[in-house]
N, C-alpha and C positions, 0 to 999 in steps of 0.2 A: 393553505388556499388552492382550491382545483381552480385551472384555470381551462376555458375550453375554446377552439378556434377552428372554423373550417379552412382547410387550404386545398388545392389542385394538385395532382402529379402530373409535371409536364413529361415531354419527350424524354427518353432518357432515364425516366426514372426521377427525374428532379421535383422537390418538394421547397416552396419556401416555408420557412419558422416564421408566424406571423411575428410581426413588429415588438405588439406587447407582451408576448412570451420571449423574445430576445432580450429585451429590455429589461423585465423580471428576473432574468438568470442572468442578467450583466453578461451574455453571449458577445465576443468579438467575431471579426472575420478572420478566418483563418484556424478556428477553433477545432480542435479534435474529438468528434462526437462519436458514441457509442449506440449503436442498432442493435435494438435484442427483441424478439417477438416473443411473448408472455401469454399466453394463454387467447390466441388469435390476435390480439393486441401489437403494435409495435410501440415499442418504450426506447424513446431517444434519451442519452443522460450524456453529460460531460465527462469530461474523462476523470478529473476534480471530484465529483458527486457520486461519482462510483467507486473511486479510491476511498471517500469518506463513509462510502454505505458498507464497503468491505471493512474497516476498519472498525467501524459498529457493531457489525455481526461477531467478528473476530472477539473484540471485548465482552460481548454479551454472552457469549460461548468460552471464554477464558475463564478459570476457576479463579481466585484472589492469588493463590501461591504461585500459580502460573503469569501474572501482569507482567512481572519485571524476567520474563524469560532472556531477554537480550540483556540485560543488565547480569542476572545468574550467570550467562554463558560467558561474560565479560571477566566477569569474577573468579569463574572456575579458570580462567584460562592465563588469567594473572597469577592465579597459586600455580599452576600448574608450570609457568616461565619460573616463578620462585625457586622451585623445588627441582626443576631441569639445570641452575642458575647453580644452586647448590652442589647439584652434583657432577656436576663440570670443575668445579671449585675442588673436590675433592679426586677428583681425578686428576686434575692436575698436579696436587701437591701429591698425591701416589707417584705419578709418572717422577716429578722432581724428586723422590724420596724424602718429603718430608714427612711423613705421614708413614 
């Protein structure tokens, strides 16, 4: 749903976000906002909406096989840790003369 309102810029560049927009976006006092310029327009986003947008873009461009990148990384680290543990046990046995 597109909402448009008119507001004025005050001294020091201050702009009041109209209450209807603040309410529809559930903006709270002190909430951090991101300002960007896109094709000559100012875009104001909440940090949470920018993060959600970035996650959507990542998921759109991430192939199904790569969607579990973090899970795959954790699994590979676990496998490496097991291998390191087995190698350490072997070295310990060699040092003790058990092998």
